[in-house]
Legacy VTK file of the C-alpha trace (Angstrom):
# vtk DataFile Version 3.0
C-alpha trace
ASCII
DATASET POLYDATA
POINTS 86 float
0.000 0.000 0.000
1.359 3.386 -0.966
2.021 5.965 1.713
0.375 8.685 -0.436
-3.103 7.557 0.574
-2.217 6.993 4.244
-2.597 9.435 7.080
0.418 10.591 9.032
-0.583 8.535 12.069
-0.816 5.371 9.959
2.612 6.009 8.454
4.118 6.497 11.914
2.406 3.342 13.195
3.782 1.250 10.307
7.250 2.695 10.777
7.103 2.002 14.515
5.927 -1.575 13.910
8.726 -2.158 11.391
11.255 -0.705 13.843
10.002 -2.913 16.707
10.144 -5.981 14.471
13.727 -5.181 13.503
14.724 -4.589 17.119
13.128 -7.882 18.201
15.053 -9.720 15.494
18.275 -8.096 16.727
17.551 -9.193 20.311
16.725 -12.733 19.175
19.921 -12.864 17.143
22.002 -11.677 20.096
20.418 -14.285 22.378
21.073 -17.037 19.837
24.648 -15.841 19.322
25.286 -15.802 23.080
23.881 -19.326 23.413
26.201 -20.499 20.639
29.190 -18.814 22.295
28.310 -20.427 25.650
28.064 -23.842 24.032
31.407 -23.357 22.269
33.017 -22.282 25.533
31.682 -25.349 27.335
32.952 -27.587 24.548
36.429 -26.008 24.740
36.519 -26.450 28.527
35.462 -30.088 28.238
38.088 -30.711 25.561
40.815 -29.124 27.706
39.776 -31.220 30.695
39.770 -34.452 28.683
43.156 -33.586 27.160
44.624 -32.958 30.621
43.225 -36.267 31.888
44.621 -38.120 28.865
48.059 -36.554 29.285
48.073 -37.420 32.998
47.075 -41.015 32.209
49.767 -41.311 29.537
52.401 -39.907 31.894
51.342 -42.327 34.610
51.502 -45.275 32.210
54.940 -44.201 30.975
56.212 -43.907 34.560
54.834 -47.338 35.433
56.387 -48.802 32.309
59.775 -47.282 33.148
59.663 -48.663 36.702
58.636 -52.185 35.707
61.584 -54.567 35.484
62.079 -56.226 32.153
61.330 -59.915 32.228
63.614 -62.439 30.657
60.976 -63.327 28.093
60.662 -59.717 27.021
64.374 -59.422 26.205
65.047 -60.754 22.724
68.220 -62.605 22.058
69.790 -62.684 18.637
69.140 -65.911 16.787
72.036 -68.043 15.815
72.318 -68.982 12.225
72.069 -72.676 11.466
75.210 -74.412 10.293
75.607 -74.371 6.553
75.642 -77.778 4.884
78.908 -78.836 3.362
LINES 1 87
86 0 1 2 3 4 5 6 7 8 9 10 11 12 13 14 15 16 17 18 19 20 21 22 23 24 25 26 27 28 29 30 31 32 33 34 35 36 37 38 39 40 41 42 43 44 45 46 47 48 49 50 51 52 53 54 55 56 57 58 59 60 61 62 63 64 65 66 67 68 69 70 71 72 73 74 75 76 77 78 79 80 81 82 83 84 85
């Protein structure tokens, strides 16, 4: 509808409604963006925690492996070559 045939009050009301709609969309977008940022932050924190736990576990396993005495079966001896036939 053209604004030529509208009264000044109607034009202002439409402009105000359009403005409020735009502002509501901005607020909704900001809320959604903040929720996404919060989720990303939680994911990063969880990843850091899991990485720290994994590194601690690996260090503990390496220390236990270094302390464990080597068994005789674990030590490989070089094989002797069979005698060559004459």
